[in-house]
N, C-alpha and C positions, 0 to 999 in steps of 0.2 A: 408432262406425260411423255415418256420416252419409248420407243420400240425395243424390245429384248427379246431373248430366248432363254428359255428353261432348259439348261442342259441336262437336268435330271430325267426330265419327262419328255425332252424333244418335243416343244411347243412354242409357238410364239406367245408372247405375253406383252402386256404394257406395264411400263413402271412409272408410278407417280413419285415424285420426290418432293420433299417440303424444302422449299428454297423461298425465302423471303427478301433476299437481296445479297448482294455480293459477299460471300464468306459468312453469311448470317443463316442460321437454321431456324430463327425464331425463339422466342421466349417460352415460358412454361404455358402459357395460355394457347400459343399458337399450336405447340406440340400436343396439348390435350384435345385442341378441335381436331387436328389430323388423325389422332388415334380414335377418336369417338366417330369420326367419318368412315374410318377402316372398319370398325366393329359394325355399325350400324348397316353398312352396306354389305358386309358379310352375312348378317342376319336376314336379309331380304333374298326372296326368290321370285324372279320374274324374268321374262324374255326381254324385258326392256332395261334391265340393269346388269351391267356386268358383274362376272363373278371373281370374288377376290381369292386369290390362291395363297397370298402370304403377306405378312407385315414384318418390318424388321428395322434395323439401323445398320448403315455401311459407314465407317470413317465419321461418325456422328451424325450423319444424314439419315433421318427417317424415310422410309419409303413403303409403298403398298404395291405388291404386284398382282395384276388383274389379267383376265383373259382378254386378249387382243381380238377386235372385231374386223372383219374385212372392210374395205371401202376408203372412201376419202376422209381425212382428218376435218375438223372444224376449221383449221386454219387453211387447208386447201380450199374449202368452199369459200371462205372469206377473201381469199386471194383471187377468185374468179369474179369478185365485185359485190355488189349489194345482194343480200338475199332477199328472195320473194316473201311476201307475207301471206299466210304464215309459211315458215320455213319447215318443211318436212323432209327429213332425210330418207332417201330410197336406196 
């Protein structure tokens, strides 16, 4: 997942790319799971689930564009050291 900017609507977004390896965007089953994830997430409405703004493909790489939430990423939390049990993001 990468940070991005929606130039049409002027808002921050998160962009999830389907990448399974160097130069490989996965086979048909992987693509189907990725598309199913996008549709399932877009169908849900909860303050605990990000909003899906768009899906598509760029240069053969499928992507999902979602709302970008403020705060630290999971990678940031992990870089700080072991997470407390249970881990609750605040």
